N, C-alpha and C positions, 0 to 999 in steps of 0.2 A: 842426261836430261837436256843439258845445254847443247850437246852435239846433235841430238835429235831435232831440236828447234832450228838450229843452223841449217841442217840438211833439209828440213821442210821448207824453209824460206828459200834456199838455193833452188830446190825443185820448182817452187812457185815462180821464181824469177825466170828460170829456163823456159817454163811453159809460156809465160808472158812474152818472152823474146821470140819463141817459135810462132806464137799467134801473130805478133807484129810482122814477122817475116812473111807469113802467109798473106796477111792483109796487103802488104806492099807488093807481093807477087800478083795479086788480083785486085788492081785498082778499080773502084766503082765507076765504070764508064757510062752507066745508065742512071741518071738522077731520079727518074720516076720510081725505079725499084728501091733506091736508097730511101726515098720519102716514104714508101710503103713500109719498109723495115722500121723506120723511125716511128711511124704511126703505131705499128704493132707493139713496139717497145714501150711507148709512153701511154698507150691506151689502157 
């Protein structure tokens, strides 16, 4: 049980790390698009 929880958290951390790497690879060069995404997220 404990091992399963540890493995699950490790997988989540790895997914977050890969997401952060992808975001760093593609920096938002267009602020208008970023603002549209923010509006969609918070609306």
